C-alpha positions as a Markdown table, in Angstrom:
| # | Residue | x | y | z |
|---|---|---|---|---|
| 1 | Met | 47.6 | -128.7 | 6.1 |
| 2 | Arg | 46.8 | -129.2 | 9.8 |
| 3 | Val | 47.0 | -132.5 | 11.6 |
| 4 | Pro | 46.1 | -133.2 | 15.2 |
| 5 | Val | 49.3 | -133.6 | 17.3 |
| 6 | Phe | 49.8 | -133.0 | 21.0 |
| 7 | Ser | 52.7 | -130.6 | 20.7 |
| 8 | Gly | 54.3 | -129.2 | 17.6 |
| 9 | His | 53.7 | -127.7 | 14.3 |
| 10 | Ser | 55.0 | -128.3 | 10.8 |
| 11 | Leu | 55.3 | -126.2 | 7.7 |
| 12 | Ser | 55.7 | -127.1 | 4.0 |
| 13 | Ile | 57.5 | -124.1 | 2.6 |
| 14 | Ser | 57.9 | -123.2 | -1.1 |
| 15 | Ala | 60.0 | -120.1 | -1.5 |
| 16 | Gly | 61.4 | -118.1 | -4.5 |
| 17 | Phe | 64.6 | -116.2 | -4.2 |
| 18 | Thr | 66.1 | -113.2 | -6.0 |
| 19 | Asn | 69.4 | -115.0 | -6.7 |
| 20 | Pro | 69.9 | -118.7 | -7.6 |
| 21 | Ile | 70.4 | -121.0 | -4.7 |
| 22 | Thr | 70.8 | -124.8 | -4.7 |
| 23 | Ala | 69.4 | -127.2 | -2.1 |
| 24 | Val | 73.0 | -128.0 | -1.0 |
| 25 | Glu | 73.8 | -124.3 | -0.5 |
| 26 | Ala | 70.6 | -123.8 | 1.5 |
| 27 | Thr | 71.3 | -126.8 | 3.6 |
| 28 | Asn | 74.9 | -125.6 | 4.3 |
| 29 | Leu | 73.6 | -122.1 | 5.3 |
| 30 | Leu | 70.9 | -123.5 | 7.6 |
| 31 | Ser | 73.2 | -126.0 | 9.2 |
| 32 | Gln | 75.4 | -123.1 | 10.4 |
| 33 | Arg | 72.6 | -121.8 | 12.6 |
| 34 | Asp | 72.5 | -122.8 | 16.3 |
| 35 | Asp | 68.7 | -122.8 | 16.2 |
| 36 | Val | 68.3 | -125.2 | 13.3 |
| 37 | Ile | 68.7 | -129.0 | 13.1 |
| 38 | Ile | 69.0 | -130.5 | 9.6 |
| 39 | Asp | 67.1 | -133.9 | 9.4 |
| 40 | Asn | 66.0 | -135.8 | 6.3 |
| 41 | Val | 62.5 | -136.3 | 7.8 |
| 42 | Pro | 61.6 | -133.6 | 10.3 |
| 43 | Thr | 58.5 | -134.4 | 12.4 |
| 44 | Pro | 56.7 | -132.7 | 15.3 |
| 45 | Leu | 57.6 | -135.7 | 17.5 |
| 46 | Lys | 61.4 | -135.2 | 16.9 |
| 47 | Ala | 60.9 | -131.4 | 17.7 |
| 48 | Ala | 59.0 | -132.0 | 20.9 |
| 49 | Gly | 60.8 | -130.6 | 23.9 |
| 50 | Ile | 63.6 | -128.8 | 22.0 |
| 51 | Asp | 64.0 | -125.1 | 21.1 |
| 52 | Glu | 65.5 | -125.7 | 17.7 |
| 53 | Ser | 63.5 | -125.9 | 14.5 |
| 54 | Ile | 64.1 | -129.1 | 12.4 |
| 55 | Val | 64.5 | -128.5 | 8.7 |
| 56 | Gly | 64.6 | -131.1 | 5.9 |
| 57 | Arg | 63.4 | -132.3 | 2.6 |
| 58 | Ile | 65.1 | -129.3 | 1.0 |
| 59 | Arg | 64.5 | -129.6 | -2.8 |
| 60 | Pro | 64.5 | -127.5 | -5.9 |
| 61 | Asn | 61.1 | -126.1 | -6.7 |
| 62 | Glu | 60.9 | -125.7 | -10.5 |
| 63 | Thr | 57.5 | -123.9 | -10.3 |
| 64 | Met | 59.1 | -120.6 | -9.4 |
| 65 | Lys | 62.2 | -118.7 | -10.2 |
| 66 | Asn | 65.1 | -119.7 | -8.0 |
| 67 | Gly | 62.7 | -121.8 | -6.0 |
| 68 | Leu | 63.3 | -124.2 | -3.1 |
| 69 | Ser | 60.9 | -126.3 | -1.1 |
| 70 | Met | 61.5 | -127.6 | 2.4 |
| 71 | Phe | 59.7 | -129.0 | 5.4 |
| 72 | Ile | 60.1 | -127.6 | 8.9 |
| 73 | Ala | 58.9 | -128.9 | 12.3 |
| 74 | Gly | 59.0 | -127.2 | 15.7 |
| 75 | Asp | 57.7 | -127.5 | 19.2 |
| 76 | Asn | 54.9 | -124.8 | 19.3 |
| 77 | Leu | 54.9 | -124.7 | 23.1 |
| 78 | Arg | 58.6 | -123.6 | 23.0 |
| 79 | Lys | 59.4 | -122.1 | 19.6 |
| 80 | Gly | 56.6 | -119.8 | 18.5 |
| 81 | Ala | 55.5 | -118.9 | 22.0 |
| 82 | Ala | 57.5 | -117.5 | 24.9 |
| 83 | Leu | 60.9 | -118.5 | 23.5 |
| 84 | Asn | 60.5 | -116.1 | 20.5 |
| 85 | Thr | 59.7 | -113.2 | 22.9 |
| 86 | Val | 62.9 | -113.9 | 24.8 |
| 87 | Gln | 65.0 | -114.2 | 21.7 |
| 88 | Ile | 63.6 | -110.9 | 20.3 |
| 89 | Ala | 64.3 | -109.2 | 23.6 |
| 90 | Glu | 67.9 | -110.5 | 23.6 |
| 91 | Leu | 68.4 | -109.2 | 20.1 |
| 92 | Leu | 67.1 | -105.8 | 21.1 |
| 93 | Leu | 69.4 | -105.6 | 24.0 |
| 94 | Lys | 72.5 | -106.2 | 21.9 |
């Protein structure tokens, strides 16, 4: 779904995994990342002007094996544009 916003993008993700994972486990794993902010209600407005992606609404998805659903918001003028290029280059230089 696309909605008109000045800056930002959002994704509703439904993913199936090889091994079982709970919403709590996924939240704990994601919260350890420097580039992720956990928020109950991620929105493009909250993501405006920051490099991190905001992830929330992490729930079991019973329609697939080992499934989880989550909502992600980010500033598309930062994350998804030039910042990704810089981050990939930094990884390559390591």
